N, C-alpha and C positions, 0 to 999 in steps of 0.2 A: 346453296350444297357446292359439294368440290370432288375433284377425283382422284383418285389413286392410282400410283404406276409402283409395279415391286421392280426391285430386281434392276435397278441402277447400278451399273458399276464405276467405279473410279480405279485407278492403278495406284499406287503408295504416291507419286509422286504429285496426283493433278490434285488442284483444290476443289473442296466441296462447291463452289462456286462456280464450276463448270455444272451442276447437277439439272441448273435449268435450259443452257445446251445441248445437254445429252435427252431433257425430255422431251425438247422442240424437236430437236431432230428426230426420233425415232415417230414420234408422233405425224410428222410434215407441218411444223409448224415454225414462223419467224418466233427468236428468242423471245423477244419483246411480249408475246401471247401471253407468257407463262407467268401468270401473277399469284401471290401471297404462297410462294411453297413452302414449304418444313417439313423438316428429316423428320419422319414415322416411327423407321428404325433402323438401325446401320447393324453392320456383320463384318468379320471379316472371313471371307473367301483363300483358303490357305492348301486349298486341295492339288494344285500345281504350285511345286516349289521357285519356279523361275516366274510365275507372273500371278502373286498374290493382288487380291485384290478386296475394293472396299464397298460392300454393297449397301444400297440403300432403297427404303424404301419411304416414296415422297408426296404429301395431297398438295394438291396444288388449282385454281381456279382459271379458265379460260373464258371468251366473250360469251360462248355457243357451246355450252359444253355436249348437250339433247345431239346437237349436229358434230360434235366431235364423237361422242360415243357410237350413234348411227355409222358414221365413219371407218371405225373399227372396230366394230362388231364382230366377235370372236375374238380380240384380242385377250392371248391368253393372260398377262398381267395388269390389265385395265381395268380399272370398274369404277363403282360410286364412292368416293369415301365416304368411310361410314363412324362417325360421330355419337355416340349413344347418351341416349340421356343420364345422368347417374340415375343410381337405385334411391327407390323414394324411401325416406327415414319415417316411421309411423308413432305417431305421440301416442304415450297413452294415456288413459283418460281417468287411471284411479291409479294411488300411490302402489311400490313396487319396490318390494326392497330384494337387493342380490346381494352377495357378499362372492367376487371372485379371489380364486386363492392361486397365486403366480402370476408372475408380473413377467413372463419369457412375451413373445409376441401374442400366442394366443389370448393371454388373458388382458394385454393391455389395450387390444384389440376388443375382444369383447366388454371392458369396462368402459372404453370410449364409445361404443355403439352403443349401449343399456342407458351411458347418462345421455346421451344425444336424444334418446328417446324419453326421457323423462323419470327412468328410475330412480331410485335412491342405492349408489353403488357404495360398495366399501372393498376396498383393493387392498389385498395381504399377500407381504412377502416374507419369506423365512430367512431371506438372505438379506443384505446391507443395499441402503442407495449406492451407483454410480460411483459416484466419487469417493464413497470408503473405500468399495468393493475393487476399485482401480489400487487405491493403494494394499491394499491385503494382499491383491493377486501378484504386487511389483512384491511385495516381504515375502509370499512365498517362492519366488520363483528367484529373488536372489540368497534370501536364507534358508529357506526347504522350511520353514513353518508354517504347519499344514492349519487351516481356520475351518473346522466344519460347517460353521455358521455362513461363512461370505467367503467365496472362490469362484472357481473359473464354472463351476456347475451352478451356485446357489448365489442370488442377487437380483438384482433390477436387470431387467433386460434377458435373462435367461442365460442359458450356455450359448448362447448365437451372439452375445457380446464380444464374448473374445474368439471368434471366427472369423471366417471371410467375409463375411455377412451379406454372403449370394441369396440374391432374388430371384431367382429362375424357381419357375416352378411349373408343373403338368399339369396344375388344376386350372379349368376353365372358369372364372368366377366373374359376374357382375360388376365385385368390387375390386376387383385386381387395379386396375387403372386409376379411382381413388388413393387405394393402400398406397402406390406410388407417389401420386404427389402429398400424399400427408404425408408422409417419408419427408421429402422434397421441403415441405409447407416447416420442416423442422431440424433443416438442416441438411439433409440428404444432398446430394450432385445431382445439379438436375439431369446430365446424363442417364440417370436411370431410369428416364420416361423413354429413352427411345433406345438404349442399348440391348443387344443380343441377348447380350449375357450381363445383365445389371449386377453389381456389387456396390457396398457403401466399404466394408472394410471396417477393421475394429475399432480404429482412431475415432472417426468419424460418426460411427455407432453410439458414443460414448457422447456425442453433443445432442444428436435426435436423441437420444433417451431423458435429455435432463430436461430439453423442451419441449418433448411427449408428455413429459410428468408435470409439467407447468398448465400446457394444458388442459390434462385432465384436473388438477386443481382447480384452475376457472370454472369448470364443467359442475364443481360441487361434488365429486368425487374423492372421498374421505381413502389417503394412504396408510397405510400400517408396515414399518419394516420389522424385521424381527419376531417374526407374529407365525409361527409355524404350527399349521393344522394336524391337531393329533386326534379329535372324533369329530365323529359325526351325531347330530341331535336327530334323533328319528322319533315318528309320531306319525303311530297306522302305518308303518312303512313308507313313509315320506319325508323326506331329507326337511327341515324345518329349522337349521342351524348348525355351526360348527364351533366346537370346541379347542381352544388353541393352548398353547404349552406355557403362556403367562396364567391362565388358569382362568381367562374371561372364555364367555359363551355369547357367539354373536345369533340373533336368529333372522332368519330372513325367510322370504319367500321364495328364492331359486337360489341356489349356490352353483355358482361355476368353477370346476375344477380341471386345470389348465396347471397343473401341475411339475409337468418336464419328466424328462426319463430316466431320471439320478434319483428322486425321490424315494429310494426306495424304504427309509419307514412309513410313507403316505401307502405306500401300495399296500406293505403288511399291515397296518390298521383298517384299510379296506377291506380286504380279505377277513380280519374280524370281525369286523362288522357285517358280511355277509354279501356285499355290495358284487356284483357278477362282473367276470374278469375271464379269459381266455388267454393261453399262452399264444404269441405268434413266432415267424422266426425272426431273426434279423442277421445279422453278420460281425464276423469278427476277423482282425487281422495285424498289420501293422502301419508304420507312417513309414514313405522311401519318402526320401531325400535327395536331393538330387542340382547342382551347381544349375543355376536359373539359365544363363547363358548355354548350359549344354541344351536343357528342357529347347530355349528359341532356336539352335541352329538344327536339331531333329525334327519341330514344327514347321521353321519359317526356311531352313535350307541357306539360310546366314545369319550374320549379328541382327539384331532385334533392327530395323527401322524405327523411327522416330517416331511416324504414326501407326505403329502397329503396339499393343498392349503384351505384357509380359505374357509366355506363349502357355496355354492351358493344353490338358490332353483329356480323354476321356476314353478308357480301355474296359473290356468286356470277352470273356471266354466263359465256356459252359463248358467243366469237364465231362467229356461223354464216359467215359468210366461209373463216375456215381453223380454225375447229374446235376452235380454242385455248378451254381453260378461263381465265378471266379470276376472282381471286378476292381476298378479304383472307386474314388468316393469322396467327395468332400475336395477338390483338388486346390489346391494354394499357391497362385505363381507369386514365387518371389517373398515368400512368407515365412514364417518358423513353425515348428514344433512343438505344442504346449504339453507338459502334466495336468491333465483335467480331472484328477480325484474328487470325489465328492465324499469317501470316507477315508479314517485313517486305518493304516496299514494297507495302501491298496495304489498302484500305479493303473492309469486309464490315459492314455495319449491324442491328440486333437491338432487340428492344424488352425493358424489364422494367420490372415495379413492383413497390413493398411490399405488405405484406399488407394495411394498411390502403388503399391506392391512392388516398390524397388527394393525388397533386401537381393542377396546374392545367393539365396536358395529358393529352389520351391520344395513342393510337397503334397503327397495326397494320399490317402489310406491306402490299402490294396488289400482288399476283404476277399472270407469266402462266407457264401451261404449257409448260418446254423439252422435245424430244423429243432421244429420240438421234439421230436424222435429220439434227441440227441442227448435234453435234457428230462424225459420223463415230461413228455407236453399234459399229460394228465392235471399236473399239477401248476396253474396260473402263475406262481414265483417260482416256479423251477428254471425258467431261464434265468431269472434274476439273481438266484444264485447261484447257478454255473459261473455267468458274468463273475461273481464278487471271487468266487474262486480263484481263477483263473488271473484275475487281477492283482490279487492275495503275492499269488506264487510272482508275479513279477516284479511287485512291489520287495520281494527277497531275492530276487535273482538281481534285480540291481541295486543290491547293499543295503536295503530298510530305510533309507533314507530322502525316498522320495526320489531320488535317480531312477530315469528310465534307463531300461536295457535294449542295450543298441549291437549292432553286428555289421560289416559292412556287410553289401549285397551278392561279392566272388563268394565270401567264407560260407554268407549262407546255403548258397547254391553247393558249394562244396568243389570251387572252381577256383582256387588260391586264395588271397587275403587282401587288404587294404586299409587303408586308414578307415578310423570310426567316425568321421565329421557329422557334426549333426548342432543345430539352432536351439534344442533342444533345455530347457531351463525349470532344475537347479543343475540338473547336470544330467548326463548321461554314462552309466558301467557297461562297459564291455561284457557281453554274453552269449550265449550258444541259443539263439532264441527259438529253436527248437522245444528246446524245455519251458519257455513259455508260453508256449498254444497247444492249444485240441492238435494231437497227429495231423486226423482230417484237415484241420485248417494248413498245417506246416507244407503236410501232400500235397493241397491245392496250388498255396503260392508257388511251390515249388513247381509244380506242371504247369504251371499258367505264362510264369516268368518268362520263360523263351520263348509264346504266344507273343507275347506283349512285344517282345524285344525282334519279332518280325513286322509287326506293326509299324514300333518305332525304333529304327536302327540303331543303337547306340545308348539303349536303356538299360540294359544289363553292361556295366560297368565296374570297375573299381573305385568312381568316383560318388558311386552311392552309397546310402547309410540306409540300415531297414532300423525303426526305432519301434519298443513296443510299451504297451498292444491296445491296440484300438478294439475297444468292445462296445460304445455305444452310438451304434449305428443306426440305430431307432431301440423305440422301448422293444422289450421280449416278452411284453402284454397285451392287449387292448382292455380297455372298462368300456364293457358292450353298452349301446346306447340305441336306441330305438328308432323310427324315422324322427319322430318328436323329439330329437336330440338329449333323451332321456334317459339313463338310465334303465335298463330294462328291468331291475329286481329295486331300486329305492327313488319314486317321482320326487323332482325336485333338485336332484341333482344331475347336473349337465357335464360329463366329461370331455376335455377338449383340449386339442393341440396333440402336440408330439408326445406328449407326456401317460394323454388319454390311446395313444395308439390309432390316430387317426391323421396326420400329418407326418411330412418330411424336411422342416427346413423352416428358416423365415417366412417364407412367403404363404407356405402353403397354412402356416401354422396360423399366421393374422389373419386369414381369409377362415378359416375354421372358427378361429375366437367369432368372427365375426356374424359363420354360420349361425353359431350357437345362439349368440345376441336376435338373432332373425327367430328363430326359437322359440326362444322365453317369450318374445314378445306375442307370437301365436300363442302361446297359453294364457295370454292377458286378455280379456274384452275389453278394445280397443275405442269401440263406438267409431263416430266419424269426426270426434273433434280433431283438431290441427294447430 
């Protein structure tokens, strides 16, 4: 058994080797009595700029743990250590064929789980392998040559491949720890196991994906790239296979649909097939870029200390006049803004950071909630068309060459002007962003920014640039599924992940993929064999 003590504070200049001393002092023990101490969580407390602290949760052992617990009965931060057993994997006792569509986190982890259970898994991806995808994206960012097959939205790893690689989630799930450990085993930094705000970075994610792919291949998973789902094979209301644009048809017992939120042609195909879907809220806005050093000064009150990460922020405000939420989203410290278009003649932006987060600029989405009534929510595809129309407008406003329209923050607020400085490639083009967004989004941003500046003095500055437009904060619809994970209209079809409307980010999508894998196994008679 071990004990857990939470919220042990060290200053920025104190070494982690002091942790046993701090634990012993708080519990009235000699430092030598603390054995096998390990950090299980660490974070930063920057609420007091004049005394920024590093906060640790630690597990440790002592000779008589029961006596120590009894002596400190009622201690609010001391408890027994908890190391739950990993979830069990049930082996199938009869053959079961599964086609998994999409190689984002939901599809990858669904394929892994099902293969571990003994299913015969074929994993298909409309885009290309990550090595070729990196080259295609580099060509787009350097030359503005858009590839509808391989881009920042489509390809191995999904849209998260070109992101900050955040692994935070509010989802409580028994597989959480195991997913993080699997990522570490595939090359992610071990720090993600203990960081309060873990991230991998786009550069390290690429290595992780290659090793994850090899693990799947070693398990017998068949992987097919440049294979786009174009139809469903249906028998008596049940999905028994998928039809692909190369003319092939794959029959299966279960089909996992983890297509991602940018696969709009897939949404249209599902609608034609009568698959039950419903419109859902999402959000739209811009990316805001500040010098990373400026955000460091705002958040830390000083130039960043070597033991402090590049500063982050999270801002929210609810407009009392409209009831709309306005908030920051997917903040990328020391990162870049990227044009993440998935369709020709459209511009949509996102953020991306490397593991070190050492770029000169930091960026975040600033978005306003969009409601189904804003786009005729009776039609499940109306939100998608709403996004598409504004993305095409942004494309034209940027000059029609996949340049993102951009504007100095002060100019957007009508408070003067300043330079348009951005990391975004292929390029940005100066524009009035009020023409690139719905009026209610423009109004929401202009009303929220002064509130954000009161939270972070200096946020409104001529050093900041707004880049448009951000529209893919989440899927604009939900593919309806029951408690058993299956489509409510088509048995055998298992919608999963962010594109199906059930996740938001790498970690929650991976966990949803495993959840769907578990649901599929429950539909199969497993017996007691293992």
